[in-house]
Wavefront OBJ file of the C-alpha trace (Angstrom):
o trace
v 0.000 0.000 0.000
v 1.226 3.456 -0.831
v 1.306 6.185 1.768
v -1.089 9.035 0.897
v -1.962 7.318 -2.378
v -4.729 5.350 -4.016
v -4.913 1.620 -3.530
v -6.085 -0.750 -6.227
v -7.245 -4.349 -6.439
v -5.869 -6.641 -9.174
v -7.695 -7.007 -12.474
v -10.438 -9.640 -12.372
v -11.090 -9.018 -8.671
v -13.808 -7.210 -6.730
v -13.205 -4.998 -3.696
v -14.815 -6.647 -0.645
v -13.540 -4.798 2.406
v -11.364 -2.113 3.923
v -9.939 -2.264 7.443
v -8.731 1.104 8.773
v -5.896 1.027 11.312
v -4.893 4.397 12.715
v -4.671 7.741 10.934
v -2.082 6.933 8.244
v -3.312 5.328 4.976
v -0.266 3.055 5.016
v -1.803 1.166 7.965
v -5.049 0.305 6.128
v -5.766 -3.171 4.776
v -7.874 -3.761 1.670
v -9.555 -7.067 0.913
v -10.602 -8.479 -2.459
v -11.832 -11.695 -4.059
v -11.615 -13.015 -7.636
v -14.704 -12.581 -9.807
v -16.218 -15.937 -10.748
v -19.015 -17.091 -13.044
v -20.867 -20.390 -13.219
v -20.732 -22.048 -16.654
v -22.730 -25.285 -16.984
v -22.382 -26.039 -13.264
v -18.636 -25.321 -13.052
v -17.242 -22.191 -11.403
v -14.680 -20.292 -13.495
v -12.465 -17.447 -12.324
v -12.422 -14.414 -14.612
v -8.908 -13.099 -15.190
v -8.253 -9.387 -15.663
l 1 2 3 4 5 6 7 8 9 10 11 12 13 14 15 16 17 18 19 20 21 22 23 24 25 26 27 28 29 30 31 32 33 34 35 36 37 38 39 40 41 42 43 44 45 46 47 48
């Protein structure tokens, strides 16, 4: 994570959470999960 900067999730993922620790952005934790679709009963991960 970059101090005083924007934070991004990887391509093909969705932002799911943000945990704030203290006043500095560098202490924050972002959470993300891969985007998946169901094709004919099988789950597939979409790549970015």
